[in-house]
N, C-alpha and C positions, 0 to 999 in steps of 0.2 A: 108841374114841373117835372121837365126830363132832365137830361145829362146837359144839353146845350143850354138850359135856363140855369142849371146850377152854376154852370161854367163863365156865363155873364156875371153872375151875384157876384161869386168870389172875385172875377175879374174889379166889377166896380166897389168891393168893401175892399180889398187891397190895394187900389188904384195900380193897377198894374196891366198888362196885356191879356189878349185873350188866350196867346199862344202860351204866355207864363201860367196863366191860371189852370189850363189845360194839361198841363204836367203835374198840377199840384192837384188837380183831383184825382187824376188819372194813379199818382203816387198814392193816394188816400186807398182808393178801390182796390188798386193791387196789395197796399199791406193789409189791409180787410180779408180780400181774399185770398190772401196766403197764411194769414194768420186762423184764418176758418178751417182753411186744409192742414194744416201741422196741428193746430192745439184743439180744435175743435170747440172753440169758444174767444171770441173777441168781445169785451166789455168797453164799452166807452164811457166813461160816469158823467152822468149828468144826460145822456141822450137813450144808450139801451145795449142791448147785447145779440151780438149775431152769434149762432150756433148750428152745431153740425149734427144732423141730427139722420140717424140709418132707419131705413124702412125696411121690415123684413120681406121676403119672398114670400107669394099669398097665391090661390086660385082663385082668378076673378073669371066673369063671364064676357063672351062677346055680345054685344049688345043688338048684332044684327041675328046673326045663327044661334044666341044662347049656346053655344059650346063651350067648354069650360076652358082656359088658356090659362099659362102659368106666368104670372107676373116677376121677376126677377129680383130680388133685391135691389136696393139704390139708396144713395145718399142725396140729403135735400140741405138747404141751409134755411134757418128761420129768424126771426129779428122778434125779440121780446122789446119794448119800448119802456124806459125808465118810468118811474113816479113823476120826475122834473118834468119829462117830455109829456106824458100823460096830461099831467096838470095845463103845461102850456097849450093845450089842445081846447 
């Protein structure tokens, strides 16, 4: 399922228009992204946890030239499913 499919499901479930459902889905996604950015963790009971992880800088290897390259530190977001979600699968 992609974002469009999710919006269609929300619209059908709430018996609302697609434009309203789009606003709802966008609001939830923005709230999750903002929460991870500010607090590094967003937990939704019964669903899972979104976590911000920081990757340390390191030296990598260019696969073509085999020359060492510097990989800068970065931040990423991960998701850990709750036991309830895992059980539903």
